C-alpha positions as CSV (number, residue, x, y, z in Angstrom):
1,M,0.2,-0.1,-0.2
2,T,2.8,2.4,0.6
3,T,4.2,2.3,-3.0
4,T,0.8,2.9,-4.1
5,A,0.5,5.7,-2.0
6,L,3.6,7.0,-3.0
7,I,2.8,6.5,-7.0
8,I,-0.6,8.2,-6.5
9,S,1.2,11.0,-4.6
10,A,3.5,11.5,-7.1
11,G,0.7,11.6,-9.9
12,V,-1.3,14.3,-7.7
13,G,1.6,16.7,-7.5
14,V,2.2,16.8,-11.4
15,I,-1.8,17.5,-11.6
16,V,-1.9,20.1,-8.9
17,G,1.4,21.7,-10.4
18,A,-0.2,22.0,-13.6
19,T,-3.7,22.9,-12.9
20,S,-3.4,24.7,-9.5
21,I,-6.5,22.5,-8.2
22,G,-6.0,22.0,-4.7
23,S,-4.3,18.7,-3.4
24,G,-6.9,17.5,-1.2
25,S,-9.4,17.6,-3.6
26,I,-7.7,15.1,-5.6
27,L,-5.5,12.9,-3.4
28,A,-8.2,12.0,-0.7
29,P,-10.7,10.4,-3.3
30,L,-7.8,8.6,-5.0
31,L,-6.4,7.4,-1.8
32,I,-10.3,6.2,-0.7
33,A,-10.5,4.3,-4.0
34,A,-7.3,2.5,-3.6
35,G,-8.4,1.2,-0.5
36,F,-7.3,3.3,2.0
37,E,-9.5,4.3,5.2
38,P,-11.0,7.5,4.6
39,L,-9.6,9.3,7.8
40,A,-6.2,7.6,6.7
41,A,-6.5,9.2,3.0
42,V,-7.6,12.6,4.7
43,G,-4.5,12.9,6.7
44,G,-2.3,11.7,4.1
45,A,-3.8,14.2,2.0
46,L,-3.2,16.8,4.3
47,V,0.9,15.4,5.1
48,G,1.1,15.8,0.8
49,G,-0.5,19.3,0.5
50,A,1.7,20.4,3.2
51,S,5.0,19.1,1.9
52,M,4.0,20.3,-1.5
53,K,4.0,23.5,-0.1
54,I,7.2,23.5,1.9
55,V,8.9,22.0,-1.3
56,S,7.4,24.8,-3.5
57,A,8.6,27.6,-1.0
58,A,12.0,25.9,-0.8
59,A,12.3,25.8,-4.5
60,L,11.2,29.6,-5.0
61,L,13.4,30.5,-2.2
62,A,16.5,28.7,-3.8
63,L,15.6,30.5,-7.1
64,R,15.2,33.9,-5.1
65,R,12.0,34.5,-7.0
66,A,9.7,34.5,-3.8
67,W,10.7,38.1,-3.0
68,T,10.4,39.5,-6.3
69,A,6.7,38.5,-6.1
70,I,6.0,39.7,-2.4
71,R,7.9,42.8,-2.3
72,P,6.3,45.2,-4.7
73,A,2.8,44.4,-3.3
74,S,4.0,44.9,0.5
75,A,5.8,48.0,-0.6
76,G,2.5,49.4,-2.5
77,R,4.2,49.6,-5.8
78,P,3.1,47.5,-9.0
79,N,4.7,44.7,-10.1
80,P,7.6,45.7,-12.7
């Protein structure tokens, strides 16, 4: 079951990245359909969503793009 969950999570990560749909609305139903208990599926969807956000934030910070999107808005200036 762990391998199935990892494969489903990787596929959901690609779908979420391509469409910007929330991971919980895709991942939880797929995990339930794969035979996981609903409580475990929802918990897995929460952990998956949180880990995707952490990885995305780290990637933006590594590329130094996070501050270019946030700074102009917080300073009251329009984006260049």
